C-alpha positions in Angstrom: -36.5 73.4 -54.2 -32.8 73.2 -53.8 -33.1 71.9 -50.3 -35.7 69.3 -51.4 -33.4 68.1 -54.2 -30.5 67.9 -51.9 -32.6 65.7 -49.4 -33.8 63.5 -52.2 -30.2 62.9 -53.5 -29.0 62.1 -50.0 -31.7 59.5 -49.5 -30.8 58.0 -52.9 -27.2 57.7 -51.9 -28.1 55.9 -48.6 -30.3 53.4 -50.4 -27.8 52.7 -53.3 -24.8 52.6 -51.0 -26.5 50.2 -48.6 -27.3 47.8 -51.4 -23.7 47.9 -52.6 -22.3 47.4 -49.1 -24.2 44.3 -48.3 -24.0 42.7 -51.7 -27.7 42.6 -52.5 -28.0 40.8 -55.8 -30.9 41.3 -58.2 -32.9 38.2 -58.9 -32.0 36.5 -55.6 -33.8 36.5 -52.2 -35.5 39.8 -51.4 -33.5 42.0 -49.0 -36.2 44.2 -47.6 -38.8 42.9 -45.2 -38.6 40.0 -42.8 -39.6 36.9 -44.7 -41.8 35.9 -41.8 -44.8 33.7 -42.8 -43.3 32.8 -46.2 -43.3 29.2 -47.3 -40.1 27.6 -48.7 -40.7 25.2 -51.6 -37.4 23.5 -50.6 -38.7 22.8 -47.1 -41.9 20.8 -46.9 -42.2 21.5 -43.2 -42.3 25.3 -43.5 -45.7 26.9 -43.1 -47.5 23.6 -42.3 -50.8 23.8 -40.4 -51.0 20.4 -39.0 -54.2 19.0 -37.5 -54.1 18.9 -33.8 -53.8 15.2 -32.8 -54.4 13.5 -29.5 -51.1 13.2 -27.6 -49.9 11.4 -24.6 -47.5 13.0 -22.0 -45.1 11.0 -19.9 -42.5 12.0 -17.3 -39.3 11.2 -19.1 -40.3 7.6 -19.4 -41.9 5.3 -21.9 -45.0 6.2 -23.8 -47.1 4.4 -26.3 -49.4 5.9 -28.9 -51.7 4.2 -31.4 -53.4 6.3 -34.1 -55.4 5.4 -37.3 -54.6 1.7 -36.6 -51.2 2.1 -38.3 -49.3 0.5 -35.4 -47.8 1.2 -32.1 -44.9 3.6 -31.2 -43.0 3.3 -28.0 -40.7 6.2 -27.0 -37.9 5.9 -24.5 -35.8 8.9 -23.2 -32.4 8.6 -21.6 -31.7 5.4 -19.7 -35.3 4.0 -19.5 -36.6 7.3 -18.3 -33.6 8.6 -16.3 -32.3 11.8 -17.9 -29.2 13.1 -16.2 -28.6 16.1 -18.4 -31.3 17.6 -20.6 -28.7 19.3 -22.8 -27.9 16.0 -24.5 -29.8 12.7 -24.0 -30.8 9.8 -26.3 -34.3 9.2 -27.5 -35.4 5.8 -29.0 -38.6 5.2 -31.1 -39.7 1.6 -31.4 -42.3 0.8 -34.0 -44.4 -2.4 -33.8 -47.4 -3.8 -35.8 -46.7 -1.4 -38.7 -47.3 -2.1 -42.4 -44.0 -2.8 -44.2 -42.7 0.3 -46.0 -40.6 3.4 -45.7 -41.5 6.2 -43.2 -40.0 9.3 -41.6 -39.4 9.7 -37.9 -39.5 13.3 -36.8 -38.8 15.0 -33.4 -39.8 18.6 -33.0 -38.6 21.1 -30.4 -38.7 24.9 -30.0 -35.7 27.0 -28.8 -34.6 30.5 -28.4 -31.3 32.0 -29.6 -28.9 33.6 -27.3 -27.4 37.0 -28.2 -27.0 38.0 -31.9 -23.7 38.3 -33.6 -22.2 41.8 -33.3 -22.1 42.5 -37.1 -22.7 46.3 -36.6 -26.3 45.5 -36.1 -27.5 49.1 -36.0 -25.9 49.8 -39.3 -27.4 46.8 -41.0 -30.9 47.6 -39.6 -30.5 51.2 -40.9 -29.5 50.2 -44.4 -31.7 47.1 -44.8 -34.7 48.5 -43.0 -34.7 45.2 -41.2 -36.5 45.6 -37.9 -37.1 41.9 -37.5 -33.5 40.6 -37.2 -33.9 40.1 -33.5 -33.8 36.9 -31.5 -37.1 35.0 -31.5 -38.3 31.4 -31.1 -37.1 28.9 -33.6 -38.4 25.5 -34.6 -36.0 22.6 -34.7 -36.8 19.3 -36.4 -34.8 16.1 -36.5 -35.6 13.7 -39.3 -34.5 10.1 -39.9 -35.7 7.6 -42.5 -37.0 4.5 -41.0 -37.8 1.2 -42.9 -40.3 -1.3 -41.5 -39.9 -5.0 -42.6 -42.4 -7.8 -42.9 -42.4 -8.3 -39.2 -43.8 -4.8 -38.7 -41.1 -3.7 -36.4 -38.4 -1.0 -36.6 -36.2 1.1 -34.3 -34.7 4.6 -34.8 -32.4 6.5 -32.4 -31.9 10.3 -31.9 -29.8 12.5 -29.7 -31.9 15.3 -28.3 -31.4 18.5 -26.4 -33.8 20.6 -24.3 -33.3 23.6 -22.0 -31.5 22.9 -18.7 -34.9 22.8 -16.9 -36.3 20.2 -19.2 -39.3 20.6 -21.5 -41.4 19.0 -24.1 -40.8 17.6 -27.6 -43.2 16.3 -30.2 -42.6 13.1 -32.1 -44.2 12.2 -35.4 -44.2 9.3 -37.9 -44.8 10.5 -41.5 -45.3 8.6 -44.7 -43.4 9.5 -47.9 -46.0 12.0 -48.9 -45.4 13.9 -45.6 -48.8 12.8 -44.2 -48.8 12.4 -40.4 -49.6 8.9 -39.4 -48.9 8.9 -35.6 -47.7 11.5 -33.1 -47.4 12.4 -29.5 -45.8 14.7 -26.9 -43.2 13.8 -24.3 -42.4 15.8 -21.2 -38.9 15.5 -19.9 -38.2 16.5 -16.3 -35.2 18.5 -15.5 -32.4 16.9 -13.5 -33.3 17.6 -9.9 -30.5 19.1 -7.8 -31.0 16.7 -4.9 -31.2 13.4 -6.9 -28.3 11.1 -7.7 -29.1 9.1 -10.8 -28.6 5.4 -9.8 -29.1 2.1 -11.5 -29.6 -1.1 -9.4 -28.6 -4.6 -10.5 -30.1 -6.9 -7.9 -29.9 -10.6 -7.4 -32.3 -12.7 -5.3 -33.1 -9.7 -3.1 -34.4 -6.4 -4.5 -32.0 -3.7 -3.3 -34.0 -0.8 -4.7 -36.4 -0.1 -1.7 -33.5 0.1 0.7 -31.5 2.4 -1.5 -34.5 4.8 -1.8 -34.5 5.3 2.0 -30.9 6.6 2.1 -30.1 10.3 2.5 -26.8 12.1 2.1 -25.5 15.5 3.2 -22.3 17.1 2.0 -19.6 18.3 4.3 -20.4 21.9 3.3 -24.1 21.4 3.9 -26.5 22.3 1.2 -29.2 20.0 -0.3 -30.0 16.6 1.3 -29.4 14.2 -1.5 -31.3 11.0 -2.3 -30.9 8.3 -4.9 -33.2 8.3 -8.0 -33.1 4.7 -8.9 -34.0 2.4 -11.7 -33.8 -1.4 -11.4 -32.2 -3.5 -14.1 -31.7 -7.1 -15.0 -28.4 -8.1 -16.5 -29.8 -8.0 -20.1 -30.9 -4.3 -19.6 -27.5 -3.0 -18.7 -26.6 -0.7 -21.7 -24.1 -1.6 -24.4 -24.2 2.0 -25.6 -21.9 4.6 -23.9 -24.4 7.5 -24.3 -27.0 5.6 -22.4 -24.6 4.7 -19.7 -23.4 8.3 -19.4 -26.9 9.2 -18.1 -26.1 7.6 -14.8 -24.0 8.8 -11.9 -24.0 5.6 -9.6 -24.3 1.9 -10.4 -25.1 -0.4 -7.5 -24.7 -4.1 -8.2 -25.3 -7.0 -5.8 -22.2 -9.2 -5.4 -21.8 -11.7 -8.2 -24.3 -10.0 -10.6 -21.7 -8.4 -12.8 -20.5 -11.8 -13.8 -23.6 -12.1 -16.0 -22.7 -9.2 -18.2 -21.6 -9.5 -21.7 -18.1 -8.4 -22.8 -19.6 -5.3 -24.5 -21.5 -4.4 -21.4 -18.3 -4.8 -19.3 -16.3 -2.6 -21.6 -19.0 0.2 -21.5 -19.2 -0.1 -17.7 -15.4 0.1 -17.3 -15.2 3.1 -19.6 -18.1 4.8 -17.7 -16.3 4.2 -14.4 -13.0 5.6 -15.7 -14.8 8.8 -16.7 -16.1 9.4 -13.2 -19.0 7.0 -12.7 -19.3 5.4 -9.3 -19.6 1.6 -9.3 -20.6 0.0 -5.9 -20.6 -3.8 -5.4 -22.4 -4.8 -2.2 -24.5 -7.4 -0.4 -27.9 -7.2 1.2 -26.3 -7.1 4.7 -23.7 -4.4 4.0 -25.7 -2.3 1.5 -26.3 0.7 3.7 -22.7 0.7 5.1 -21.1 0.3 1.6 -23.2 2.9 -0.2 -22.8 5.5 2.6 -19.1 4.9 2.7 -18.7 5.3 -1.1 -21.0 8.3 -1.4 -19.3 10.6 1.1 -16.6 13.2 1.4 -15.2 14.4 -1.9 -17.3 12.0 -4.0 -20.5 13.3 -2.5 -19.3 16.9 -2.9 -18.6 16.1 -6.6 -22.0 14.7 -7.2 -23.7 17.7 -5.5 -21.6 20.1 -7.6 -22.3 18.1 -10.8 -26.0 18.4 -10.2 -25.7 22.1 -9.4 -23.8 22.7 -12.5 -26.7 21.3 -14.6 -28.5 24.5 -13.6 -25.8 26.9 -14.7 -25.1 27.7 -18.3 -22.7 29.8 -20.3 -24.0 31.6 -23.4 -21.5 30.4 -26.0 -23.2 32.8 -28.4 -21.4 35.5 -26.4 -18.1 34.1 -27.7 -19.4 33.7 -31.3 -20.5 37.3 -31.6 -16.9 38.4 -31.0 -15.5 36.5 -33.9 -14.0 38.9 -36.5 -15.7 38.4 -39.9 -13.6 39.2 -42.9 -16.4 40.8 -44.9 -18.0 42.8 -42.1 -18.5 46.3 -43.5 -16.0 48.8 -41.9 -18.5 51.1 -40.3 -16.1 54.0 -39.6 -15.0 54.2 -43.2 -18.6 54.3 -44.6 -19.8 56.8 -42.0 -16.8 59.0 -42.8 -17.6 59.0 -46.5 -21.2 59.9 -45.7 -20.2 62.6 -43.3 -17.8 64.1 -45.9 -20.6 64.0 -48.4 -22.9 65.9 -46.0 -20.2 68.5 -45.4 -19.5 69.0 -49.1 -23.1 68.8 -50.4 -24.3 71.0 -47.6 -22.7 74.2 -46.3 -19.2 73.4 -47.6 -19.9 73.6 -51.3 -22.3 76.4 -50.8 -19.8 78.6 -48.9 -17.0 77.9 -51.4 -19.1 78.8 -54.4 -20.5 81.9 -52.6 -17.0 83.1 -51.8 -16.1 82.7 -55.5 -19.4 84.2 -56.6 -20.3 81.1 -58.5 -23.4 79.8 -56.7 -25.0 78.8 -60.0 -22.8 75.7 -59.9 -24.3 74.6 -56.6 -26.9 72.1 -58.0 -24.4 70.6 -60.5 -21.8 70.3 -57.7 -24.2 68.5 -55.4 -25.1 66.1 -58.2 -21.4 65.4 -58.9 -20.7 64.8 -55.2 -23.7 62.5 -55.0 -22.6 60.4 -58.0 -19.0 60.3 -56.7 -20.3 59.1 -53.3 -22.5 56.4 -54.9 -19.7 55.1 -57.1 -17.3 55.1 -54.2 -19.7 53.2 -52.0 -20.4 50.8 -54.8 -16.7 50.0 -55.3 -16.1 49.5 -51.6 -19.3 47.6 -51.2 -18.3 45.1 -53.9 -15.1 44.5 -52.0 -16.6 44.2 -48.5 -20.0 42.8 -49.3 -21.4 39.7 -47.7 -23.0 37.8 -50.6 -23.7 34.3 -49.1 -24.3 32.6 -45.7 -21.3 32.3 -43.5 -20.5 30.2 -40.4 -18.8 31.1 -37.1 -17.8 28.4 -34.5 -16.0 28.0 -31.2 -14.7 24.4 -30.8 -13.1 22.4 -28.0 -11.0 19.3 -28.2 -11.9 17.8 -24.8 -9.7 15.1 -23.3 -11.2 13.4 -20.2 -9.5 10.1 -19.2 -9.4 8.0 -22.3 -12.3 9.7 -23.9 -11.5 12.4 -26.5 -14.3 14.4 -28.1 -14.6 17.4 -30.4 -17.4 19.8 -29.3 -18.3 22.9 -31.3 -21.0 25.5 -31.1 -21.8 27.0 -34.5 -23.8 29.9 -35.8 -24.9 30.6 -39.4 -26.3 33.9 -40.9 -27.2 35.1 -44.3 -27.3 38.6 -45.8 -30.9 38.1 -47.1 -34.3 36.9 -46.0 -35.4 33.4 -46.9 -33.8 30.0 -46.6 -30.6 28.2 -47.3 -29.1 24.7 -46.8 -26.0 23.4 -45.1 -24.5 19.9 -45.6 -22.6 18.4 -42.7 -20.3 15.4 -42.4 -22.4 12.6 -40.9 -19.6 11.7 -38.5 -20.7 14.7 -36.4 -23.6 14.5 -34.0 -25.9 17.4 -34.7 -28.0 19.2 -32.1 -29.6 22.7 -32.0 -28.0 25.0 -29.5 -30.1 25.5 -26.3 -29.2 28.8 -24.6 -29.5 29.3 -20.8 -32.6 31.4 -21.1 -34.6 29.2 -23.5 -38.3 29.2 -24.3 -40.8 26.9 -22.6 -43.0 25.1 -25.2 -46.0 23.0 -24.3 -45.4 20.7 -27.2 -49.0 21.3 -28.6 -48.9 24.9 -29.8 -48.5 25.1 -33.6 -45.4 27.2 -34.3 -46.2 28.5 -37.7 -44.2 31.2 -39.6 -41.2 31.1 -37.1 -37.7 30.5 -38.4 -37.0 26.8 -38.6 -34.1 24.5 -38.7 -34.7 21.0 -40.2 -32.1 18.4 -39.6 -32.1 15.4 -41.9 -29.7 12.8 -40.6 -28.3 10.5 -43.2 -25.5 8.0 -43.7 -23.7 10.0 -46.4 -24.4 13.5 -45.2 -26.6 15.3 -42.8 -28.6 18.2 -44.2 -29.6 21.4 -42.3 -32.4 23.3 -44.0 -33.1 26.8 -42.7 -36.4 28.5 -43.5 -38.2 31.8 -42.8 -34.9 33.3 -41.6 -34.6 37.1 -41.5 -31.6 39.0 -42.7 -28.5 38.4 -40.5 -30.6 36.4 -38.0 -28.3 33.9 -36.3 -29.2 30.2 -36.3 -27.2 28.2 -33.7 -26.4 24.5 -33.6 -23.8 22.2 -32.0 -21.6 19.5 -33.3 -19.9 16.7 -31.4 -17.6 13.9 -32.6 -15.7 11.2 -30.7 -12.0 11.3 -31.7 -10.1 8.2 -32.4 -6.5 7.5 -31.4 -4.5 8.1 -28.3 -4.4 11.1 -25.9 -3.8 14.5 -27.3 -1.7 15.4 -24.3 0.3 13.2 -21.9 1.6 14.6 -18.6 3.3 13.6 -15.4 2.9 16.5 -13.0 3.5 17.1 -9.3 3.2 20.4 -7.5 4.6 21.2 -4.0 3.5 24.6 -3.0 4.4 26.9 -6.0 7.0 24.5 -7.5 6.2 22.3 -10.5 7.9 19.1 -11.4 7.4 16.7 -14.3 6.7 17.0 -18.1 3.9 17.7 -20.5 4.0 16.2 -24.0 1.9 17.4 -27.0 0.8 14.2 -28.8 -1.6 16.0 -31.1 -0.8 17.0 -34.8 -1.4 20.6 -33.9 0.6 23.5 -32.5 -0.9 24.3 -29.1 -0.3 28.0 -28.5 -0.6 30.0 -25.3 -0.8 26.8 -23.3 -1.9 27.3 -19.6 -1.8 24.7 -16.9 -4.5 24.9 -14.2 -3.4 23.2 -11.0 -5.8 22.3 -8.2 -8.3 25.0 -7.3 -6.7 28.3 -8.5 -3.1 27.5 -9.6 -2.1 28.8 -13.0 1.2 28.2 -14.9 2.0 29.6 -18.4 3.8 27.1 -20.7 3.9 29.0 -23.9 3.6 27.3 -27.4 3.8 23.5 -27.6 4.9 22.1 -31.0 3.6 18.6 -32.2 5.5 15.9 -30.4 7.3 18.4 -28.1 7.9 17.5 -24.4 8.2 20.4 -22.0 9.9 20.2 -18.7 8.1 22.0 -15.9 11.3 22.7 -13.9 11.6 26.4 -13.1 8.1 27.2 -14.5 6.4 29.2 -11.7 2.8 28.4 -10.7 0.8 31.2 -9.1 -2.2 30.3 -7.0 -4.3 33.3 -7.9 -7.5 34.5 -9.6 -8.2 34.6 -13.3 -6.7 38.1 -13.8 -3.2 36.6 -13.9 -3.8 34.4 -16.9 -6.1 36.8 -18.7 -3.4 39.4 -18.6 -0.8 36.9 -19.8 -3.1 35.9 -22.7 -3.4 39.6 -23.6 0.3 40.1 -23.6 0.9 37.2 -25.9 -1.9 38.1 -28.3 -0.4 41.5 -28.7 2.3 39.8 -30.8 -0.3 37.8 -32.7 -3.7 38.4 -34.2 -5.3 41.0 -32.1 -8.6 40.7 -34.0 -9.3 37.4 -32.1 -8.3 38.7 -28.7 -11.7 39.1 -27.2 -13.0 35.9 -28.8 -10.1 33.8 -27.3 -10.3 35.5 -23.9 -14.0 34.6 -23.6 -13.3 31.0 -24.6 -10.7 30.8 -21.9 -12.9 32.5 -19.4 -15.8 30.2 -19.8 -13.6 27.1 -19.5 -11.8 28.5 -16.5 -15.1 29.2 -14.6 -16.5 25.8 -15.5 -13.3 24.2 -14.1 -13.3 26.2 -10.9 -17.0 25.5 -10.2 -16.2 21.7 -10.1 -15.8 20.1 -6.7 -13.4 17.4 -8.0 -10.9 19.8 -9.5 -8.0 18.4 -7.5 -6.0 17.4 -10.6 -5.1 19.7 -13.4 -6.2 20.9 -16.8 -4.1 22.0 -19.8 -5.6 24.7 -22.0 -4.3 26.0 -25.3 -5.4 27.3 -28.6 -5.3 24.8 -31.4 -3.5 26.4 -34.4 -4.6 25.2 -37.9 -7.4 23.2 -36.3 -10.1 24.5 -38.6 -13.2 22.3 -38.5 -14.0 20.3 -41.6 -17.6 19.6 -40.9 -19.0 21.3 -44.0 -19.7 19.3 -47.1 -20.4 20.8 -50.6 -21.8 24.1 -49.1 -18.8 26.3 -49.8 -19.7 28.8 -47.1 -17.0 30.9 -45.5 -16.1 29.6 -42.0 -14.6 31.6 -39.1 -13.6 30.3 -35.7 -11.0 29.1 -33.3 -10.4 25.8 -31.4 -9.2 25.2 -27.9 -7.6 22.1 -26.4 -9.1 21.2 -23.0 -7.3 18.2 -21.5 -7.7 17.0 -17.9 -4.5 15.6 -16.6 -3.5 14.0 -13.2 -1.5 16.2 -10.8 0.0 15.2 -7.6 -0.7 18.3 -5.5 0.8 18.9 -2.1 0.2 22.1 -0.2 1.4 23.4 3.2 -1.0 22.6 6.0 -2.1 26.1 7.1 -2.7 29.4 5.4 -2.8 32.6 7.5 -4.8 35.4 5.9 -4.8 38.8 7.7 -8.4 39.3 6.7 -9.4 36.3 8.8 -7.0 37.2 11.6 -8.5 40.6 11.8 -11.8 38.9 12.5 -10.6 36.7 15.3 -10.0 33.6 13.2 -6.8 31.7 12.8 -6.9 32.2 9.0 -6.7 28.5 8.0 -8.3 29.2 4.6 -7.5 29.0 0.9 -5.4 32.0 0.0 -6.9 32.3 -3.5 -9.8 34.1 -1.9 -10.4 37.6 -3.2 -10.9 38.8 0.4 -8.0 40.6 2.0 -6.8 43.3 4.4 -5.6 46.5 3.0 -3.1 49.3 3.9 -2.4 52.6 2.1 -0.1 54.4 4.6 1.4 53.9 8.1 1.3 50.5 9.7 -1.1 47.7 10.7 -0.6 44.6 12.8 -2.1 41.1 12.5 -2.0 38.2 14.9 -2.2 34.5 13.8 -3.0 31.6 16.0 -0.5 28.7 15.6 -1.9 25.2 16.3 1.0 23.1 17.6 4.7 23.7 16.6 5.5 26.0 13.7 8.0 24.3 11.5 8.0 26.3 8.2 6.7 29.7 7.2 6.8 32.1 4.2 4.9 35.0 2.9 3.0 34.9 -0.5 2.5 38.2 -2.3 -0.8 38.8 -3.9 0.8 39.0 -7.4 -2.5 38.2 -9.1 -4.3 41.3 -7.8 -4.5 43.8 -10.7 -7.7 45.8 -10.2 -8.3 49.5 -10.7 -7.3 50.6 -7.2 -5.8 47.6 -5.5 -2.2 46.3 -5.8 0.0 43.8 -4.0 1.7 45.0 -0.8 5.3 46.2 -1.4 6.2 47.6 2.0 8.1 46.2 5.0 7.2 43.1 7.0 8.4 42.6 10.6 7.9 39.7 13.0 7.4 40.4 16.8 10.2 38.7 18.8 8.6 37.5 22.1 12.0 37.1 23.7 13.2 40.7 23.1 9.7 42.1 22.9 10.7 44.0 19.8 9.9 43.7 16.1 12.6 42.1 13.8 12.6 43.4 10.2 12.3 40.6 7.6 14.2 42.3 4.8 13.7 39.6 2.1 10.2 38.6 3.1 9.0 38.0 -0.5 11.6 35.2 -1.1 12.7 34.0 2.3 11.4 30.8 4.0 11.8 30.5 7.8 12.2 27.0 9.2 12.8 25.2 12.5 14.6 27.1 15.2 14.4 30.4 13.2 10.7 30.5 14.1 11.0 29.8 17.8 11.3 33.5 19.0 8.3 34.6 16.9 5.7 32.3 18.4 4.4 33.1 21.9 5.2 30.2 24.3 2.1 31.1 26.3 -0.6 31.9 23.7 0.9 30.4 20.5 0.4 33.7 18.7 2.4 34.9 15.7 2.4 38.7 15.5 3.3 40.5 12.2 3.6 44.2 11.5 3.1 45.6 8.0 4.4 49.1 7.1 4.3 51.4 4.1 5.2 55.1 3.9 4.4 56.3 0.4 0.8 57.1 -0.5 0.1 55.8 -3.9 -2.4 57.5 -6.2 -3.9 56.9 -9.6 -3.9 59.5 -12.3 -7.4 60.4 -11.3 -6.3 61.3 -7.8 -7.9 58.3 -6.1 -5.7 56.4 -3.5 -4.5 52.9 -4.2 -4.9 50.2 -1.6 -2.2 47.6 -1.0 -3.5 44.1 -0.2 -1.4 42.4 2.5 0.3 39.1 1.7 -0.8 35.8 3.1 1.4 33.3 5.0 1.7 29.6 4.2 2.9 27.5 7.2 3.6 23.9 8.2 2.4 23.1 11.7 3.1 19.9 13.7 0.3 19.5 16.1 0.9 18.3 19.6 -0.7 14.9 20.1 -3.4 14.7 22.7 -2.3 13.3 26.1 
C-alpha cells in the first residue's frame, strides 16, 4: 500500500507541476489532446467540406472558368505565364461579366513546415501528453475583398509562393455569406534549370522564332541553355517591378524601346540595374548580338541563378536556435524531480529507519510531495508560457539601389486551438515554403489540418491560425521595400590581400561584428560600425580562406556579448555565406553585420512576445586584382602547374621530415610569395609552420627562405630558382617535430600555396 501511495503521489506531482510550468489556465483552450478536427468559430474556413467543383488546369499561364453563370474569371501567373521563381511570384485575377457587388477572392495552397522549434520538445510532450505536436501539412489561404462595379469588371492581385519545384494552387470567388461562386485549379511549372526567361519586343519582324533556335553552353560545361520566350507589344511591357523581376533577359528590336511610357522605362532601368540583361538588336545581327551578350560570366551567372532555384536553406533551422525567455529550464525541473525521488524513495526511508521512526514515512512523503508541488508551481508561474510568441530572422538586403527587409517568422502557442495575429499592411505576407515541401494536387480536400488564413487589408493584415496543436510552429515570411538611400556606401579595392578604400554606415543602426566578403573567398573583419561612421580599410587584413575563419572570429566576439544568441547568429551568417559563394557573379563584395536595436515592428495590437535578430546584407562594388598564377602543391604533386584558386580545401600535407614540390612556370617569373593556410582549423589539420627552401639551379643546392611567411621575392631575386631549361620552380618543405593531439592522433600540416606574377613570352 505504501508503494502504491508513493507512486500515486509522484504521478500527481508530475501532472500538477507540468500544468504550472507551462502556464495552463483554467477556462482557456484545452491543453490536452491535439485539437485536430475541431472547428473554430472565429475562422469560417476551418472544417469546411466544400463540394468538389469542376476545375481547369493550365501550365503557369492564363485560365478562364465560368460557373453558375456568375461571370468569367481569368487568372494570370507571373509575367503572362513566365514564372522565374516559384518562391515568390505575382498572381492576378480578372473578373468580367459579374453582377455588381462585394465578393472575396481566395487563393489556397498547402505547405509543410520545416523543423520544429527546439523548445525542449521531449519535456513538453512528456508533460502535455502531446504526441501530435509534430510537423504536418498546413493549409494556407490568402483573402482579399473585391468589389465589382456596374461594368461587371474587377481585378485583384496577390503575391504567391509555392515549393521550389512548382505545384498547384486553388482559387475561389466567394460571396459575403462564404458561398463558393466560382473556382479552379492552376498548375505552376517549376523554373527549369536550362531555360533563360526572356521577353521579346519585336517590330515589323517577329524575332521570337529565331531566338528559340539559339543554344548556349557555359565555359564550365553543364546544361545546354535555351531561351524560354514570351512576345510582347509595347503596351504589354510591365509597369510593375515584381512582374519585371520574373524575367532574366529582355530582347528588343532597335527603335522599339522609344514607344515605352516613362513608367515602363523606369521599371526597365531599375530591372537592368539589378542584374537584368537588356539586348537591343536588329533582325540581321540578332544571333551575333544575343550570343555575344549571353556568354562568359553573364552566361555562367544565369546558369548559376537557375541552379540556385533548386537549392534551399531551411531557415527554420535558424529559428529553432532562438533563445526564448520563458522556455522552462529543464535541468532545474529535472533536478527538483530527481531530488524528490531520492527523498520520497530510499532517502527518507533510510533516515527514518536509522532513527527508528519509520512511522513518519507516509507523512514525510506527503510533506515532500506538497513541497515539490508548491515549488514547481512558484517556478512555473515565473517561467510559464501563457500566450503565443513569435520568433524571426530578418535581413536588410541592399542590392544596387533596391533595399528590402526580408524576414522569416514562426509563431507557436502553449495550447491547442487557434489564435490571431495582426500585421502592418506595409509588409507583404507569404507562408514559408520549406525545401522539402508537400506536393498537393489542388483538388484534395484538406480538412482538419492546421490552417493559416491571411486576410489582406488596407489598414491591417490579419493572420488567423486554426486547428493548431500545442507548440506546433506555423511559419510565414514578411517582405517590405525600404525607402531612402543606401544603408551602406563603400569604395573598396583589393590587390592581393591588401584592402584600400572606405566603408560608411548610412543606416540608423549599429552594425556589429561586420564582415566584408571579397570576391570568391576573401574575408575581412571590420568590427562594429556606428551610425554615420566611416571606416578606413587601410591595414585591415583580408584572408582568402574558407568559412572557418570568420566563424571563429564571430565566436570570439560573441564571447564578450550575448552568448545565448551565438548559435542563432552563426547559422544566419552561414546561410548567407553559402548563398553568396554559390553565386557565379560574386566578383564584387558583400558587407554583413548584425543590426543592433533593429527589432521588427510588424505586429499590430496582438501584444505577443517577439524574439529575433536582424542582419544587414549589402552588396558593394569591389575592384579586385589578384596575381596571375597560384601554385598549389596538391596540383603540383599530380603533374599540374597548380594554376588554381588557392581557397580550395584540397592540399598537400606533411607531419615529419621533408617533401618536395615542383611548379611549372609559364614565361618569366616576376613576383612570388608564399601564403600560409591560416584559415585551416580542423580537428587534425593545421597550417604549415616549418622551413621552406628554394632549389638554386645555379649552385644546385637549396637556399633556406628564413622569412617565407612575410617575404616577397621579385625580379632578379627569382632568376636562380627557375630552371632555364625546363622552367621548373622546386621547393622543399621541412618539419622536425611530430605534433599530436591530446587523444594521441598525429596532426597534419597543410603546405602553403604560392602566388606568382608571370610575364608570358609572346609567340614568335
